[in-house]
C-alpha positions, 0 to 999 in steps of 0.5 A: 339672770336667775336661770343662770344661777340655778344652772350653775348650782346644778352644775356644782351639785352634779360635780360634787356628786360625781366626785363623791361617787368616784371617791367612794368607788376607789375606797370600796373597790381597791385596785386589783393587780394580778402579779406574774405569779398568779397572786391576786393583790388588792392595794389599800390605803391603810393596813385595815383588811377587816372587811375582806380578810377579817383582820388588820395590821394594828401597828407597824414601823414607820420612821425616817428610816423605815418608810411604809410605801404601799399596802396590799392584801395578797390572795384575800388573806395575807397582808403586806406592807412594802417598805423603803428602808433608807437609803437604798433598801426595800423590804416587805412585811407580811402578816396573816393568821397563824398557819395561813401566811402566803410566802413568795416562792423565791423565799421558800424555794431557796436554801439559805446558808445561814438560818438562826433563831433568837429571842426579841422580847420573848418572841422567837425570830428565825432569820434566814439569809445568804450573802448577796441573795434573798433574806427573811425574818419570821415570827409569830405574835398573838395568833398571827404569823409575820415575815419580813422579806428582803431581796438581796439586802445589804449586809446585816440589814435584816439583823439591824431592823429585826428589833424594830419590826418584831417590837412594833408589828402587831395585828388583830382580828375583827 
């Protein structure tokens, strides 16, 4: 009978070791997804990219309306948080050290019908949009560029969420 106790303890210890090793592997080696655009995207569980990119998004909107969904590091230097904006909208917040932001081609290759700049808490925000097509907000704060991208957003979605994103988004180098 004592042999079975040791055997079960050995099995339990082995199972705990394998579970711990798997959890550490997933944490230390984020999933990599090569998008159709050739971008390298590493998925993270939190917007802390200090180990790979040297910075983290230290605060960002998170409410019943602005719901963070997935977090990525794009091409080893641009942070991204995918948002579900209730009820039926989707947007991506990106941040990177000033001058290094990776902006998707579908937002840079487009001529916008409306480009306007305005201030939110002394921060200049540039809002670019065209009815029924992609829209983008851009601003700089504390040495980081930020952008909010929305594909075919509902009317005035970007203007409606601009204040929340500009006021609540910040990043820091580590």
